[in-house]
C-alpha positions in Angstrom: -73.0 66.8 -50.7 -71.8 64.1 -49.0 -71.1 63.3 -45.1 -68.3 62.1 -43.6 -68.8 59.4 -41.4 -67.2 58.7 -38.4 -65.3 55.0 -38.3 -65.6 53.5 -34.5 -62.5 54.4 -32.8 -59.4 52.8 -33.1 -58.8 50.0 -30.8 -56.4 52.1 -27.6 -53.4 50.9 -28.1 -51.5 50.3 -25.2 -48.6 52.9 -24.0 -45.3 52.2 -22.8 -44.5 52.9 -19.5 -41.4 54.1 -18.8 -39.2 54.2 -15.3 -36.2 56.0 -15.2 -33.6 54.6 -13.2 -30.5 56.2 -12.5 -27.4 53.9 -13.2 -25.9 52.5 -9.6 -23.4 54.6 -8.7 -20.0 53.5 -9.5 -16.8 53.5 -7.2 -15.1 55.0 -10.7 -16.9 58.0 -10.4 -17.0 58.5 -7.3 -13.1 58.1 -6.4 -13.2 60.6 -9.7 -15.2 63.3 -8.2 -12.9 62.8 -5.1 -9.6 62.9 -7.4 -11.0 66.7 -8.9 -11.5 68.1 -5.1 -7.5 67.3 -4.7 -7.1 66.8 -1.2 -4.2 65.8 -0.9 -2.4 68.5 -2.9 -4.8 71.5 -0.8 -3.2 70.0 2.3 0.4 70.2 1.5 1.9 73.0 3.7 3.3 74.4 0.6 0.2 75.5 -1.5 -1.4 78.5 -0.3 -6.1 78.0 -0.9 -7.4 81.0 -2.0 -10.0 82.9 0.4 -13.2 80.6 0.7 -11.9 77.8 -1.2 -14.2 75.3 -2.9 -13.9 72.2 -3.0 -13.4 71.9 -7.2 -10.6 75.3 -7.4 -8.1 74.8 -7.6 -5.3 76.1 -5.6 -4.0 80.2 -5.5 -0.4 79.2 -5.8 0.8 75.9 -5.8 4.9 77.2 -4.4 4.1 79.6 -1.1 7.6 78.9 1.0 9.1 81.2 3.6 12.8 80.4 4.1 14.3 79.6 7.4 17.4 81.7 6.2 19.4 78.8 6.9 20.7 77.2 4.1 20.6 73.4 5.4 17.5 73.8 6.5 16.0 75.1 4.1 17.1 72.6 1.2 16.0 69.0 3.8 12.9 71.1 4.2 12.7 71.0 0.2 13.6 67.6 -0.3 10.5 67.0 3.0 7.9 68.9 0.6 9.9 66.9 -2.4 8.4 63.4 -1.1 4.8 65.5 0.2 4.5 66.6 -3.5 5.2 62.5 -5.0 2.9 61.4 -2.3 0.1 64.2 -2.4 0.3 63.4 -6.6 0.2 59.4 -6.4 -3.2 59.8 -3.9 -5.2 62.5 -6.2 -3.9 60.6 -8.9 -2.4 64.2 -10.3 0.2 64.1 -13.1 0.1 67.7 -13.3 1.6 67.8 -9.7 4.7 68.4 -9.9 4.6 70.6 -12.5 2.3 72.7 -11.7 4.5 73.2 -8.5 7.7 74.2 -11.0 6.0 76.5 -12.8 5.2 78.3 -9.4 8.7 78.0 -8.2 9.3 80.2 -11.7 6.8 82.9 -10.9 8.5 83.1 -7.5 11.9 83.7 -8.8 11.2 86.1 -11.6 10.4 88.6 -8.5 14.1 87.8 -6.8 16.0 86.5 -10.1 16.5 83.3 -8.5 15.7 80.0 -6.7 15.6 79.9 -3.5 17.7 77.6 -1.7 14.0 75.4 -0.6 13.4 75.4 -4.1 16.3 74.3 -5.4 16.2 71.5 -2.4 12.7 70.1 -4.2 14.3 70.4 -7.5 17.3 67.7 -6.1 15.0 65.7 -4.5 12.1 65.3 -7.5 15.0 64.6 -10.1 17.2 62.1 -7.4 13.6 60.4 -7.9 13.2 60.3 -11.5 16.6 58.8 -12.3 15.8 55.9 -9.0 12.6 55.3 -11.8 14.7 54.8 -15.0 
């Protein structure tokens, strides 16, 4: 029976040491996180937040408005809200904000069967702003 002899142990190969270093924080990453928290959108007076709102949660409703009952005051309020919404959309880089607001306006109007004067003022101002950019 043949006996196997062990050869000398192979020379030790130095193993590579890897050091992990996290990438440098980029401004774009921080800006993207801030954009996803929608701070300007959530601060709008007509946006209703969820109970115990968390930074990454979407609002419960993008259109929660009480009318004053006075036609002219409501129309001015709607126009004021439109200016605030456009500013928030720019600040949060949220191109979908106006669409979300209009969707919730439609949901609200389904209950009453028509758009409120505040909503009409809002839409009139948005339309004028759009026409001015063409």
